[in-house]
C-alpha positions in Angstrom: -25.6 -28.8 10.4 -25.3 -26.6 7.2 -23.2 -23.5 8.5 -22.8 -20.3 6.4 -20.0 -18.4 7.3 -18.4 -15.0 6.4 -15.0 -15.5 5.8 -14.2 -12.5 3.8 -12.1 -11.1 6.4 -9.4 -13.8 5.8 -5.9 -13.2 4.4 -5.9 -9.7 6.6 -3.9 -9.3 9.6 -5.5 -8.4 13.0 -7.2 -10.1 15.8 -10.7 -10.8 13.7 -9.0 -12.6 10.9 -7.3 -14.7 13.4 -10.6 -15.5 15.5 -12.2 -16.4 12.1 -9.0 -18.8 11.2 -9.1 -20.6 14.1 -13.0 -20.9 14.4 -13.4 -22.0 11.1 -10.8 -24.5 11.2 -12.5 -25.9 14.5 -15.8 -26.1 13.1 -14.6 -27.9 10.2 -13.1 -30.8 12.2 -16.3 -31.2 14.5 -18.4 -34.3 13.2 -21.8 -33.5 11.6 -21.0 -30.1 10.5 -20.6 -28.9 6.7 -19.4 -25.2 6.1 -20.3 -23.1 3.3 -17.8 -19.9 3.5 -18.9 -16.6 1.8 -15.6 -15.2 0.3 -15.6 -11.8 -0.5 -12.3 -11.6 -2.5 -10.1 -14.0 -4.0 -7.6 -13.1 -1.4 -10.1 -14.7 1.4 -10.7 -17.7 -1.0 -6.9 -18.4 -1.5 -6.9 -18.3 2.4 -9.6 -20.7 3.1 -8.3 -23.3 0.8 -5.2 -23.3 2.8 -7.0 -23.4 6.1 -9.2 -26.3 5.4 -8.7 -28.0 1.7 -11.9 -30.1 2.2 -15.2 -30.5 3.9 -16.1 -27.0 3.0 -17.8 -25.0 0.2 -16.9 -21.7 -0.9 -18.9 -19.2 -2.7 -16.6 -17.8 -4.9 -16.4 -14.0 -5.5 -18.1 -12.9 -8.4 -17.9 -9.5 -10.4 -20.8 -7.6 -8.1 -18.6 -9.1 -4.9 -15.4 -7.7 -6.4 -16.7 -4.3 -7.6 -19.1 -4.0 -4.0 -17.0 -5.4 -1.5 -18.3 -7.0 1.3 -19.9 -4.1 3.3 -21.7 -3.2 -0.1 -23.0 -6.6 -0.4 -23.7 -7.1 3.3 -25.7 -3.6 3.6 -27.7 -3.7 0.4 -30.3 -6.2 -0.8 -29.0 -8.3 -3.2 -29.4 -11.7 -5.2 -26.2 -12.8 -4.0 -26.8 -14.3 -0.7 -25.1 -17.9 0.2 -28.5 -19.6 -0.1 -29.2 -18.3 -3.7 -25.6 -19.3 -4.8 -25.2 -22.5 -2.7 -28.5 -23.6 -1.4 -30.2 -23.6 1.9 -28.0 -23.4 5.2 -29.2 -24.0 8.7 -27.4 -21.1 10.3 -25.5 -18.4 9.1 -22.9 -16.4 11.2 -21.7 -13.2 10.4 -18.1 -12.7 12.0 -17.3 -9.4 11.9 -20.6 -7.1 13.3 -22.3 -7.6 9.7 -25.2 -9.7 8.4 -26.5 -10.2 5.0 -29.7 -7.7 4.0 -30.8 -10.4 2.3 -32.2 -13.0 5.2 -33.0 -16.3 3.5 -34.6 -19.0 5.9 -31.6 -19.3 8.1 -30.8 -18.8 11.5 -28.9 -15.6 11.8 -26.0 -15.0 14.2 -23.6 -12.2 14.2 -20.0 -11.8 16.6 -19.8 -8.2 18.0 -16.5 -8.1 19.3 -16.7 -5.0 21.2 -19.4 -1.6 21.0 -16.3 0.7 20.4 -18.1 1.8 17.0 -21.1 3.2 19.1 -19.3 4.4 22.3 -16.1 5.9 20.8 -16.6 6.5 17.0 -13.8 8.8 17.1 -11.2 6.0 17.2 -12.3 4.7 14.0 -12.0 5.6 10.4 -15.4 7.5 9.4 -16.3 4.9 6.7 -16.1 2.1 9.1 -18.7 3.9 11.4 -21.0 4.9 8.7 -20.9 1.4 7.3 -20.3 -0.7 10.3 -21.0 1.4 13.4 -24.4 2.8 12.4 -26.3 -0.3 10.8 -25.4 -2.4 13.8 -28.0 -2.2 16.2 -30.5 -2.8 13.6 -28.1 -5.6 12.8 -28.2 -7.1 16.2 -32.0 -6.4 16.2 -32.4 -8.7 13.0 -30.2 -11.5 14.4 -31.7 -14.6 16.3 -28.4 -14.6 18.5 -25.3 -12.4 19.1 -22.1 -13.6 20.3 -19.3 -11.7 22.2 -16.0 -12.7 22.7 -16.2 -11.7 26.6 -18.8 -11.6 29.5 -17.9 -7.6 29.6 -19.0 -7.1 26.2 -22.3 -9.2 26.7 -23.4 -7.4 29.6 -22.5 -4.0 27.9 -24.5 -4.8 24.5 -27.4 -5.9 27.0 -27.4 -2.8 28.9 -26.7 -0.3 26.1 -28.8 -1.6 23.3 -31.8 -3.2 25.7 -30.9 -6.8 24.1 -32.8 -9.7 26.4 -30.0 -11.4 28.0 -30.8 -15.0 26.6 -29.9 -13.7 23.3 -26.5 -12.8 23.9 -23.9 -15.6 24.7 -20.2 -15.1 25.6 -17.7 -17.1 23.9 -14.4 -16.6 25.3 -11.2 -17.1 22.6 -7.9 -18.4 23.0 -4.5 -17.8 21.7 -3.2 -18.6 18.5 -1.8 -21.9 18.3 1.9 -20.9 17.3 2.2 -19.2 20.3 4.0 -21.3 22.8 7.5 -21.1 24.6 10.5 -20.9 22.3 13.5 -22.5 22.7 16.7 -19.9 23.6 18.3 -20.3 20.0 15.1 -19.6 18.0 14.2 -16.4 20.0 18.0 -15.0 19.7 18.1 -15.8 16.0 14.9 -13.8 15.6 15.6 -11.2 17.9 18.9 -10.6 17.0 17.8 -9.9 13.1 15.9 -6.9 14.5 19.0 -5.6 16.4 17.6 -6.6 19.5 18.9 -8.7 22.6 16.5 -11.2 24.1 15.3 -10.4 27.8 16.1 -6.3 27.3 13.3 -4.9 25.5 9.6 -3.9 26.7 7.2 -5.0 23.8 3.9 -3.7 22.4 1.6 -5.7 19.6 -1.1 -4.2 18.2 -2.0 -1.4 15.4 -1.3 2.1 16.2 -4.8 3.4 16.9 -6.3 5.3 19.1 -7.7 2.9 21.4 -4.3 1.0 21.7 -3.2 4.0 23.8 0.5 4.1 22.6 0.6 7.7 23.1 0.3 7.4 26.6 2.5 4.1 26.7 5.1 6.0 25.1 4.4 8.9 27.6 5.1 6.3 30.3 8.1 5.2 29.2 9.4 8.9 29.2 8.3 9.0 32.8 10.3 5.8 33.5 13.2 6.8 31.9 13.7 10.0 33.6 14.0 8.0 36.8 16.2 5.2 35.5 18.9 5.2 33.3 18.8 1.4 32.6 15.4 1.2 30.9 15.2 -1.3 28.2 14.0 0.2 25.1 10.3 0.3 23.6 9.5 -2.2 20.6 6.4 -1.4 18.9 5.0 -4.2 16.5 1.9 -4.2 14.6 0.5 -2.1 11.2 0.2 1.5 11.1 -3.4 1.8 11.7 -5.6 5.1 11.6 -6.5 8.6 13.4 -2.9 7.8 14.8 -1.3 11.8 14.1 -0.8 12.0 18.0 1.2 8.5 18.3 3.3 9.1 14.9 4.4 12.7 16.6 5.2 10.7 19.9 7.1 8.2 18.0 9.2 10.8 15.8 10.0 13.1 19.0 11.4 9.8 20.9 14.6 8.9 20.8 16.6 5.4 20.2 15.1 4.1 23.1 11.8 3.5 20.8 12.2 0.8 17.9 9.0 0.9 15.2 9.1 -2.7 13.6 5.9 -2.2 11.6 4.1 -5.8 10.8 6.4 -8.4 11.1 5.5 -12.2 10.0 3.6 -14.1 12.7 6.7 -16.5 13.4 9.0 -13.6 14.1 6.1 -11.9 16.4 6.2 -15.4 18.5 9.9 -15.1 19.0 9.6 -11.3 19.6 6.8 -12.1 22.5 9.3 -14.8 23.9 12.2 -12.8 24.5 10.7 -9.6 25.6 11.2 -8.6 29.3 7.5 -7.7 29.5 4.4 -7.2 27.2 3.1 -3.7 27.6 -0.5 -3.5 26.7 -2.2 -0.3 28.1 -5.5 -0.8 25.6 -8.4 1.6 26.0 -10.7 -0.8 24.6 -10.8 -4.6 23.5 -13.2 -7.0 22.8 -10.7 -10.0 23.8 -7.3 -9.0 23.9 -5.2 -11.8 22.0 -1.7 -10.1 22.3 -2.2 -10.8 26.3 -2.9 -14.3 26.6 -0.3 -14.9 23.7 2.6 -13.3 26.1 1.5 -15.7 28.4 1.4 -18.5 26.3 5.0 -17.7 25.5 5.9 -17.5 29.1 6.5 -13.7 28.9 5.2 -11.4 31.9 2.2 -9.0 31.2 1.5 -5.5 32.2 -2.1 -4.6 31.0 -5.2 -2.8 31.3 -7.6 -2.9 34.0 -10.6 -3.1 32.0 -13.2 -5.8 31.6 -12.2 -7.7 28.9 -8.3 -7.9 29.8 -9.4 -8.7 33.4 -11.6 -11.6 32.4 -8.6 -13.0 30.1 -5.6 -12.6 32.5 -7.3 -13.0 35.6 -4.4 -13.0 38.0 -2.0 -13.7 36.0 -1.0 -10.2 35.2 -0.1 -6.9 36.7 -3.3 -4.9 35.7 -2.9 -0.9 35.5 -5.1 2.2 34.6 -4.7 2.7 31.2 -5.8 6.5 31.5 -2.9 7.1 34.1 0.8 7.3 32.6 2.3 7.2 36.0 0.2 4.0 37.0 1.5 2.3 33.7 5.3 3.5 34.2 5.0 2.3 37.9 3.5 -1.3 37.1 6.5 -1.6 34.4 9.2 -0.1 36.9 7.6 -3.4 39.2 8.2 -5.9 36.6 11.2 -4.9 35.4 13.1 -4.5 39.1 11.7 -7.7 40.6 12.8 -10.8 39.4 10.6 -12.7 41.5 7.5 -11.0 40.6 8.5 -11.6 36.8 9.1 -15.1 37.1 5.7 -15.3 39.1 4.0 -13.9 36.3 5.5 -15.7 33.7 4.5 -18.9 35.8 1.1 -18.1 36.2 0.5 -16.5 32.9 1.4 -19.8 31.4 -1.4 -21.8 33.4 -3.6 -18.9 32.4 -3.1 -19.1 29.0 -3.6 -23.0 29.0 -7.2 -22.8 30.3 -8.3 -21.3 26.7 -8.7 -23.3 23.8 -10.3 -23.1 20.2 -11.8 -26.3 20.9 -13.8 -24.4 23.6 -14.6 -21.7 21.7 -16.1 -23.9 18.6 -18.1 -25.9 21.3 -19.6 -22.8 22.4 -20.5 -21.3 19.3 -22.3 -24.8 18.1 -24.3 -24.0 21.2 -24.9 -20.4 20.2 -26.0 -21.7 16.8 -28.6 -24.1 18.8 -30.0 -21.4 20.5 -30.2 -19.1 17.6 -32.3 -22.3 15.6 -34.3 -22.3 18.7 -35.2 -18.6 18.5 -36.1 -19.1 15.0 -38.5 -21.6 15.4 -40.0 -19.7 18.5 -39.1 -22.1 20.9 
């Protein structure tokens, strides 16, 4: 099968580039596939060459691509489709909400990671909701098949946009392969470099954006600290995000018990995950929730939101809390910090849970969705 993929998000941080990176590698390693990757910039092109230096064709970014960017070329009818530049493909897969306006003859699939662009546009930059959120229903209507990262989003998409159930497949993702139990000396070396002590901090990993619910996490920490003097510091790791004035205000008003590290190298994040007392992840909305499974794969207990996608990922291996209730978040953290047997049990169950997810299964599920798209295009 000759597969066209949008690889333009590679080279950037976050969950969607992580998804694209592992899926492309998995598809390239599956016999019988040849990949044609659309790169919207020289950055993504260089990243592709590092990922899979062989067995792929790369549609290099031309002048128009660099001027208009991915969204401009995907949103406008244009002559720069993969098929015109690299020849026919059997399937084209948009990995990040968008499909090219120029259809070609390929079966078309799009991955919709969550519906917050439609349900909570106030959580996103306005330019994103205009260029990606508004066209999303039409994009889904044009696709022969739609992929979501979990069953909860699949059901939401079917109900909200009235899509036939057979046109949508939930294909679970997996922890990034680097996240695994680390030797104590590796953890200590990294953690000390950030001025921390292994096993003595609470970690949050994610962007400072509204749906990650960091302001309420800080509020929960304030409640916890009002009752206990020995609460470990909260460490925030991730990019600055957007629409985060309230979050930044709370961070600035906090004392030395809150540490903002910003974006760190992935190898450091693995060690920071492994050295944390607990991962706190009270997100309001997720498509999958990578940090939950990544922490579990490192043997770190997790306190996370009781929302559909995280419930699917975590199963019974995390302590789940109401993300809208700072008191409930604080109580969940208190339980894990004070109960050594609970921490040990969550860590053990988390390791077993994370091991049930794999990128090989993701690639296989995606190929199954390609077959459904081809059948849909053929009218079968």
